C-alpha positions in Angstrom: 14.6 -17.2 -15.8 11.9 -16.6 -13.3 8.3 -15.7 -14.4 5.4 -14.2 -12.8 4.0 -17.5 -11.8 7.1 -19.0 -10.1 6.6 -18.4 -6.4 4.5 -17.0 -3.6 7.9 -16.2 -1.7 9.2 -13.7 -4.3 9.6 -10.1 -3.0 6.6 -8.2 -4.0 6.0 -4.7 -4.5 2.5 -2.7 -4.0 2.6 0.9 -5.6 -0.3 3.0 -6.6 -2.2 6.3 -6.5 -4.7 7.4 -4.1 -6.5 10.7 -5.1 -8.6 11.8 -2.3 -11.8 14.2 -2.4 -10.9 17.7 -1.4 -12.8 17.8 1.6 -11.0 14.6 2.8 -7.4 15.1 1.9 -6.3 15.8 5.3 -7.9 12.8 6.5 -6.9 10.4 3.9 -3.1 11.8 4.4 -3.2 11.5 8.3 -4.7 7.8 8.2 -2.5 6.9 5.8 0.7 8.0 7.7 -0.8 6.6 10.7 -0.3 3.3 9.2 3.4 3.7 8.4 5.0 2.9 11.9 3.1 -0.1 12.7 3.7 -1.3 9.0 7.3 -1.1 9.6 7.0 -3.4 12.6 5.7 -6.1 10.6 8.2 -9.0 9.9 7.8 -9.3 6.1 7.9 -5.4 5.5 10.8 -4.1 3.8 9.6 -0.7 2.6 6.5 1.2 3.2 6.8 4.7 1.9 4.0 7.3 1.4 4.8 10.1 -1.1 2.7 13.4 -1.9 2.2 14.8 -5.2 1.9 18.5 -6.0 -1.7 17.9 -7.0 -2.5 16.4 -3.5 -2.5 12.7 -4.8 -0.8 10.6 -2.4 1.6 7.6 -4.0 2.2 4.6 -1.9 5.3 2.4 -2.5 5.5 -0.7 -0.5 7.9 -4.1 -0.7 7.0 -7.1 1.0 9.2 -10.3 1.5 6.6 -12.2 -0.1 3.1 -12.3 -1.5 2.0 -14.2 1.8 3.4 -11.4 3.9 1.5 -8.9 2.0 -1.7 -10.9 2.3 -1.1 -11.0 6.0 -0.8 -7.3 6.3 -4.1 -6.9 4.5 -5.9 -9.1 7.0 -4.6 -7.0 10.0 -7.5 -5.3 11.8 -6.5 -1.8 11.5 -5.8 -2.3 7.6 -9.1 -3.7 7.0 -10.7 -0.8 8.9 -8.7 1.5 6.7 -9.9 -0.1 3.6 -13.3 0.1 4.6 -13.1 3.6 4.8 -11.1 4.5 2.0 -13.9 4.7 -0.8 -15.7 7.6 1.1 -12.3 9.6 0.9 -11.1 9.1 -2.6 -12.3 11.0 -5.6 -12.0 8.0 -8.1 -11.0 4.6 -7.9 -8.0 3.1 -6.3 -5.2 2.7 -8.6 -3.0 -0.1 -7.3 -0.6 -2.4 -8.6 0.8 -5.4 -7.0 3.7 -7.2 -8.7 6.9 -9.3 -8.2 10.1 -7.5 -7.9 12.4 -8.6 -10.7 15.6 -6.8 -9.9 17.7 -6.5 -6.8 
């Protein structure tokens, strides 16, 4: 049986909520949606979905071929730029989880 410490090549998911300040809700939504197409083009990306909740919170769900692929994604200039701006758009802390996929 595989455990969390087995491999950096195991498929990983990133999922979480982004709760925008009311005055930044449209900006956050637009900026996040602008990341979808380029992310889908990345070799290690399997899934990159953005969901909108009734309360305006945005839920992201990503699947990556490996932790290494996710790490490469996070180092891209447009992702770093997004992450640098994110704090000013959020009403609270970023709620994000990264975990290995244990089902297929």
